[in-house]
C-alpha positions in Angstrom: 94.1 104.6 69.8 90.7 106.0 70.7 89.2 106.0 74.2 86.4 103.4 74.5 84.3 105.7 76.6 84.5 108.5 74.0 81.0 109.6 73.0 79.9 107.8 69.9 76.9 106.9 67.8 78.4 103.5 66.9 76.2 100.9 68.8 79.3 98.6 69.2 81.0 101.1 71.6 80.7 102.0 75.2 80.6 105.6 74.1 77.2 105.0 72.5 75.8 103.6 75.8 77.4 106.6 77.6 75.7 108.9 75.2 72.3 107.3 75.9 72.8 107.8 79.7 73.7 111.5 79.0 70.6 111.9 76.8 68.5 110.4 79.7 69.9 112.9 82.2 69.6 115.9 79.8 66.0 114.7 79.4 65.2 115.8 82.9 65.5 119.4 81.7 64.8 119.1 77.9 62.2 116.4 77.9 62.5 114.8 74.5 66.0 113.4 74.6 65.1 110.2 76.5 63.0 109.1 73.5 66.0 109.5 71.3 68.0 107.6 73.9 65.7 104.6 74.1 65.5 104.4 70.3 69.3 104.3 70.3 69.3 101.6 73.0 66.9 99.5 71.0 69.0 99.9 67.9 72.2 99.0 69.8 70.7 95.9 71.5 72.2 92.7 70.2 75.1 94.4 68.5 77.6 94.6 71.3 79.3 92.4 73.8 77.7 91.1 77.0 78.6 94.3 78.9 77.1 96.6 76.4 74.0 94.3 76.1 73.4 94.7 79.9 73.7 98.4 79.6 71.3 98.6 76.7 68.8 96.4 78.6 69.3 98.7 81.7 68.6 101.8 79.6 65.5 100.3 78.0 64.2 99.4 81.5 65.1 102.8 82.9 63.0 104.5 80.2 59.9 102.3 80.5 59.9 102.0 84.3 60.6 105.8 84.6 57.7 106.5 82.3 55.4 104.2 84.3 56.4 105.7 87.7 55.9 109.2 86.2 52.4 108.4 84.8 51.4 106.9 88.2 52.7 110.0 89.9 50.8 112.4 87.6 47.6 110.4 88.0 48.0 110.5 91.8 48.7 114.2 92.1 44.9 114.6 92.4 45.3 113.0 95.9 48.6 114.9 96.6 50.7 111.7 97.0 51.6 112.0 93.4 54.1 114.7 94.0 56.0 112.4 96.4 55.9 109.6 93.8 57.2 112.0 91.1 60.0 113.1 93.3 60.9 109.5 94.2 60.7 108.6 90.5 63.1 111.4 89.7 65.6 110.3 92.3 65.3 106.7 91.1 65.9 107.8 87.5 69.0 109.8 88.3 70.5 107.1 90.5 69.9 104.4 87.9 71.6 106.5 85.2 74.5 107.5 87.4 75.1 103.9 88.5 74.9 102.8 84.9 77.5 105.4 83.9 79.8 104.4 86.7 79.6 100.7 85.8 80.1 101.5 82.1 83.2 103.6 82.7 84.6 100.7 84.8 83.8 98.3 82.0 81.4 96.4 84.2 78.0 94.9 83.3 74.8 95.9 85.1 74.2 93.2 87.6 70.4 93.2 87.4 69.2 95.5 84.5 65.6 94.4 85.1 65.4 95.6 88.7 62.6 97.8 89.8 64.8 99.3 92.6 68.1 101.1 92.5 
């Protein structure tokens, strides 16, 4: 019997959602992997159970809101507050990914995947 958390590209498995969280975190260093991750999340949406669906929704929200926070931070670097916004966006991004991974490994759904906070 296989471990349900084992990394997988099958959208019906928790391993796929876990892979997307990993791609998001690797994206902090590499940069392009979150795009691959959000595409995978869109492809997996509607193909899993309620728990997976909440994680895919969470991942899609993490991508778009993280991008929005980052763009706002970059624009506001001209007035120096942007650096703080970028730092806050990075912390938010990491926390959302880690909390998602923890909930996924426990087999729990994300309580509020559309939240703008942590």
